C-alpha positions as CSV (number, residue, x, y, z in Angstrom):
1,M,30.9,7.1,-16.4
2,T,30.5,6.2,-20.3
3,G,29.4,9.0,-22.5
4,L,28.4,7.7,-25.7
5,V,28.3,4.1,-26.5
6,V,27.8,2.6,-29.7
7,K,26.7,-1.2,-30.2
8,G,26.6,-3.4,-33.5
9,L,25.8,-0.2,-35.6
10,V,24.7,-1.4,-39.3
11,A,23.9,1.9,-41.3
12,G,24.0,2.9,-45.2
13,Y,22.3,4.0,-48.1
14,G,19.9,1.4,-50.3
15,T,21.0,-2.5,-49.9
16,D,24.9,-1.8,-49.3
17,P,25.8,-1.0,-45.8
18,V,28.4,1.5,-45.3
19,L,28.7,0.8,-41.2
20,R,29.1,-2.8,-40.5
21,G,28.3,-3.5,-37.2
22,L,30.5,-0.8,-35.3
23,D,31.3,-0.8,-31.8
24,L,32.7,2.5,-30.1
25,V,32.9,3.7,-26.7
26,V,33.6,7.5,-25.7
27,P,34.0,8.1,-22.1
28,E,32.3,11.0,-20.7
29,G,34.9,14.0,-20.9
30,A,37.0,12.7,-23.4
31,L,37.5,13.8,-27.1
32,V,37.8,10.5,-29.6
33,A,38.8,11.2,-33.1
34,V,37.2,8.8,-35.7
35,L,39.8,8.6,-38.6
36,G,39.5,6.8,-41.8
37,P,39.7,7.5,-45.3
38,S,36.6,9.0,-47.7
39,G,33.8,6.3,-47.6
40,C,34.9,4.6,-44.8
41,G,31.2,5.6,-42.7
42,K,33.0,8.6,-40.7
43,T,30.5,11.0,-41.4
44,T,27.6,8.1,-41.6
45,L,28.4,7.5,-38.1
46,L,27.9,11.0,-37.2
47,R,24.5,11.4,-39.0
48,V,23.3,8.2,-37.5
49,V,24.3,9.4,-33.6
50,A,22.4,12.8,-34.4
51,G,19.4,11.4,-35.3
52,L,19.4,12.3,-39.0
53,H,20.0,9.1,-40.3
54,T,18.3,5.7,-39.4
55,P,19.9,2.6,-38.8
56,A,19.0,-0.9,-40.1
57,A,20.7,-2.4,-36.8
58,G,22.8,-1.4,-33.6
59,R,22.3,0.5,-30.4
60,I,23.6,4.2,-29.5
61,E,23.5,5.1,-25.6
62,L,24.1,8.5,-24.4
63,G,24.6,9.1,-20.4
64,G,22.7,5.8,-20.3
65,R,19.8,6.4,-22.2
66,D,18.9,4.5,-25.9
67,L,18.6,7.1,-28.3
68,A,16.4,5.0,-30.5
69,G,13.2,6.6,-31.6
70,I,14.2,10.2,-30.0
71,P,14.2,13.0,-32.7
72,P,17.6,14.8,-33.2
73,E,16.5,17.9,-31.7
74,R,15.7,16.0,-28.1
75,R,18.7,13.9,-28.0
76,G,21.0,16.2,-26.2
77,I,23.6,16.6,-29.0
78,G,25.5,19.5,-30.5
79,I,26.9,19.9,-33.7
80,V,29.8,21.8,-35.2
81,P,29.9,21.4,-39.1
82,Q,32.5,22.3,-41.3
83,E,31.7,25.7,-42.4
84,G,29.9,26.7,-39.0
85,A,26.7,27.1,-40.3
86,L,25.9,30.0,-38.7
87,F,23.0,32.2,-38.6
88,P,23.6,35.0,-40.9
89,H,20.9,37.4,-39.7
90,L,22.2,37.1,-36.1
91,T,24.8,38.7,-34.0
92,V,27.5,36.6,-32.6
93,T,25.6,36.8,-29.3
94,R,22.1,35.4,-30.8
95,N,23.6,32.9,-32.3
96,V,25.4,31.4,-29.4
97,A,22.0,31.8,-27.4
98,F,20.0,30.5,-30.3
99,G,19.3,26.6,-28.7
100,L,18.6,28.4,-24.5
101,S,15.8,29.1,-22.6
102,R,15.0,32.9,-21.7
103,D,16.3,32.1,-18.4
104,E,19.8,30.5,-19.7
105,R,20.3,33.4,-21.5
106,R,20.1,35.7,-18.8
107,N,22.6,33.7,-16.4
108,G,26.1,34.8,-18.4
109,R,26.2,31.5,-19.8
110,V,26.4,33.2,-23.8
111,G,29.6,35.6,-22.4
112,E,31.2,32.8,-20.3
113,L,31.4,31.0,-23.5
114,L,32.2,33.6,-25.8
115,D,35.4,34.6,-23.4
116,L,36.2,31.1,-23.5
117,V,36.7,30.6,-27.4
118,G,38.2,33.9,-27.3
119,L,35.3,36.1,-28.5
120,A,34.8,37.9,-25.7
121,D,34.3,41.4,-27.2
122,F,32.8,40.2,-30.7
123,G,29.2,39.4,-29.4
124,Q,27.3,42.1,-31.6
125,R,29.3,41.4,-34.7
126,M,28.0,39.7,-37.6
127,P,29.0,36.4,-39.1
128,S,29.9,38.1,-41.9
129,E,32.3,40.6,-40.1
130,L,34.4,37.1,-38.7
131,S,37.0,35.1,-40.2
132,G,36.4,31.6,-41.2
133,G,38.1,30.7,-37.7
134,Q,36.2,33.0,-35.7
135,Q,33.1,31.5,-37.1
136,Q,34.4,28.1,-36.4
137,R,34.5,29.5,-32.6
138,V,31.2,30.7,-32.7
139,A,30.0,27.4,-34.0
140,L,31.8,25.7,-30.7
141,A,30.7,27.9,-28.2
142,R,26.7,27.8,-29.7
143,A,27.4,23.9,-29.6
144,L,28.5,23.8,-26.2
145,A,25.9,26.6,-25.1
146,P,22.9,23.8,-23.7
147,K,25.7,21.6,-22.2
148,P,25.0,18.9,-24.5
149,G,25.7,15.4,-23.5
150,V,28.2,14.9,-26.6
151,I,29.3,17.4,-29.1
152,L,29.8,15.9,-32.8
153,M,32.4,17.9,-35.0
154,D,32.4,17.1,-38.6
155,E,36.0,18.0,-39.9
156,P,35.8,21.5,-38.5
157,F,38.8,22.4,-39.4
158,S,39.0,21.5,-42.8
159,S,38.3,24.8,-44.8
160,L,40.9,26.9,-42.9
161,D,44.7,27.3,-43.7
162,A,46.9,25.1,-42.2
163,G,48.5,27.9,-39.7
164,L,44.7,28.8,-38.4
165,R,44.1,25.3,-38.6
166,D,47.1,24.4,-35.9
167,E,45.9,27.1,-33.6
168,L,42.2,26.6,-33.8
169,R,43.0,22.9,-32.8
170,G,44.4,23.7,-29.7
171,D,41.9,26.2,-28.5
172,V,39.0,23.8,-29.1
173,R,40.9,21.4,-27.4
174,A,41.1,23.7,-24.5
175,A,37.7,24.7,-24.5
176,L,36.2,21.2,-24.5
177,R,38.6,20.4,-21.7
178,A,37.5,23.6,-19.6
179,T,33.6,22.8,-20.0
180,G,34.3,18.6,-19.4
181,A,32.6,18.2,-22.7
182,T,32.4,14.7,-24.0
183,A,33.1,15.4,-28.0
184,L,33.2,12.9,-31.2
185,L,35.7,14.9,-34.0
186,V,35.8,13.1,-37.6
187,T,38.5,13.6,-39.7
188,H,40.7,11.9,-42.5
189,D,43.7,14.0,-41.4
190,Q,46.5,12.1,-39.5
191,E,48.0,14.5,-37.9
192,E,45.1,16.3,-36.3
193,A,43.6,13.2,-34.8
194,L,47.0,12.2,-33.4
195,G,47.4,16.0,-32.0
196,V,44.0,16.7,-30.9
197,A,41.8,13.5,-29.3
198,D,42.4,11.5,-26.2
199,L,41.5,8.4,-28.3
200,V,41.8,7.6,-31.6
201,A,39.5,5.3,-33.6
202,V,40.6,3.9,-36.8
203,L,38.0,3.3,-39.1
204,R,38.3,0.6,-41.5
205,D,35.5,-1.3,-43.7
206,G,32.7,0.1,-41.8
207,A,34.3,-0.9,-38.5
208,V,36.4,0.2,-36.0
209,A,39.8,-1.4,-36.6
210,Q,41.7,0.0,-33.6
211,L,40.6,2.4,-30.6
212,G,43.8,3.4,-28.8
213,T,45.7,6.8,-27.4
214,P,47.6,8.7,-30.3
215,Q,50.6,7.0,-28.8
216,E,49.2,3.1,-29.0
217,I,47.8,3.9,-32.6
218,Y,51.5,5.3,-33.5
219,T,53.7,3.1,-31.9
220,S,51.7,-0.3,-31.5
221,P,49.4,-0.5,-34.5
222,A,46.8,-3.6,-34.4
223,D,48.2,-4.2,-38.0
224,L,49.9,-3.3,-40.9
225,G,47.0,-1.4,-42.6
226,V,46.6,1.2,-39.2
227,A,50.3,1.4,-39.2
228,L,50.0,2.8,-42.8
229,F,47.3,4.9,-42.6
230,V,48.3,6.8,-39.0
231,G,51.7,7.7,-40.2
232,E,54.5,7.5,-42.9
233,A,56.3,4.6,-42.8
234,V,59.4,2.7,-44.3
235,T,58.4,-1.0,-45.2
236,F,60.7,-3.8,-46.1
237,P,59.4,-7.6,-46.9
238,A,61.0,-9.9,-44.8
239,T,61.1,-13.4,-43.0
240,A,61.6,-13.7,-39.3
241,T,63.5,-16.4,-37.6
242,Q,64.6,-17.0,-34.4
243,G,63.3,-13.6,-33.4
244,S,64.8,-11.6,-35.7
245,V,64.8,-10.4,-39.6
246,E,67.2,-9.3,-41.9
247,T,66.9,-6.0,-43.7
248,P,68.6,-3.4,-45.9
249,L,69.0,-1.5,-43.0
250,G,70.6,-4.4,-40.3
251,R,69.0,-7.2,-38.5
252,F,66.5,-6.3,-35.6
253,G,64.8,-8.3,-32.9
254,V,61.3,-8.9,-33.4
255,K,58.2,-10.8,-32.0
256,G,56.3,-13.2,-34.6
257,Q,57.6,-15.5,-37.2
258,G,57.6,-16.4,-40.3
259,A,57.2,-14.0,-43.8
260,G,55.7,-10.7,-43.2
261,T,56.7,-7.0,-43.5
262,V,58.9,-4.7,-41.2
263,L,57.8,-1.3,-40.6
264,I,60.1,1.5,-39.7
265,R,58.8,5.1,-39.0
266,P,61.1,7.7,-40.8
267,E,62.1,9.4,-37.6
268,Q,63.9,6.3,-36.6
269,L,66.2,6.6,-39.4
270,R,69.4,8.5,-38.2
271,L,72.0,9.5,-40.2
272,G,75.6,9.7,-39.9
273,E,76.4,6.2,-39.0
274,G,75.1,2.7,-40.1
275,A,74.0,1.4,-43.4
276,E,75.9,3.6,-46.3
277,A,73.5,5.7,-48.2
278,A,73.4,8.5,-51.0
279,V,71.4,11.3,-50.6
280,V,69.0,11.4,-53.5
281,D,66.6,14.5,-52.4
282,V,65.8,16.9,-49.4
283,R,62.8,18.3,-48.8
284,F,62.8,21.1,-46.6
285,H,59.7,21.7,-43.7
286,G,60.9,24.7,-41.8
287,H,61.0,22.7,-38.3
288,G,63.3,20.0,-40.1
289,A,63.4,18.1,-43.4
290,T,62.9,15.0,-45.1
291,V,65.7,13.1,-46.5
292,L,65.4,10.5,-49.6
293,L,68.1,8.1,-49.6
294,R,69.3,5.5,-51.7
295,L,71.0,2.4,-50.1
296,R,73.5,0.1,-51.5
297,D,71.2,-2.6,-52.7
298,G,69.1,0.6,-54.4
299,T,66.4,0.7,-51.9
300,Q,65.2,4.0,-51.5
301,V,64.1,5.5,-47.8
302,R,63.0,8.2,-46.2
303,S,64.3,9.9,-43.2
304,R,62.4,12.7,-41.0
305,V,65.6,15.0,-39.7
306,L,66.0,18.1,-37.8
307,G,68.1,20.9,-39.8
308,T,69.6,20.1,-43.3
309,H,73.1,18.8,-42.9
310,V,73.0,16.7,-46.1
311,K,72.8,17.6,-49.5
312,P,71.4,15.8,-52.8
313,G,74.3,14.2,-54.2
314,E,76.4,13.4,-51.4
315,N,77.3,10.2,-49.6
316,T,76.2,9.4,-45.8
317,A,75.2,6.4,-43.7
318,V,71.9,5.9,-41.8
319,T,71.1,3.7,-38.8
320,V,67.9,2.7,-37.0
321,R,67.0,3.8,-33.5
322,G,64.1,2.4,-31.2
323,P,62.1,-0.8,-32.2
324,V,60.8,-1.9,-35.5
325,L,57.5,-3.3,-35.8
326,F,56.8,-6.5,-37.7
327,F,53.8,-8.1,-39.3
328,P,53.5,-11.9,-39.6
329,G,51.7,-12.7,-43.1
330,N,50.6,-9.1,-44.2
331,E,51.4,-8.1,-47.7
332,L,52.1,-4.7,-49.0
């Protein structure tokens, strides 16, 4: 069964539309991340779905129900904003219970949700007594409480530090799965989208450039623009003839013919054998390192490796593991 369906959505401000015929399907029980640069229409999409902005054209359905003309409070939609937006004068318990009827408040729903988000002992605390991550957990519990048809999350982790952000992403994903909730997450963070979502929708110019699993988006991007947006890449202009291309890193088999762009992910570049290269710089990341290499023809490429077994100024060699991507007719 389909949870949320957006068809031909056109919306904007003034005479200039931000969304231009956007189509999107969010399956019931799935977490879909909407990924795109600033200004591509991510937040506008959420506002239209929530009923906070009137579209110029298009249709939005939730659980098979047309949402046209239905006010925000009657749409059955939960919202988790960037900063949590808790009621400062209410306890955690009362914040979570805010949208529930008297009977729903008595049936243990609030306690179950606080336990689910790891705040079982925080019910009587005030929002001012919570950390940023704890406030976002309360906001999620509040959004889940009335069992909405879909939960909209607008960059809910953007204000948190890196370590807490990673932890909360995992906990939010687990909570959504445990409740079977359908969710739409807006983010500009590629790692976040690929790491937490069941499906990723890449927005460009007000429309969905590609919708797929994180693996599909990363390894089989629809075009060069999507490929460059969702992760680091090493690129070379090249001409494909008879199913192969020649690059400074060697010759590779590809699909397509004619002039285009070869794209290789940095983690595909392995050191120790292959084309000669000089180590220009090494950036240590804790779990691994990014090595900047200069090939014999002067081309510089980046390799992502585990450990730091090379140093700037040393010579090494680099080879490519796995298939490379080729995009005919695209220009960098």
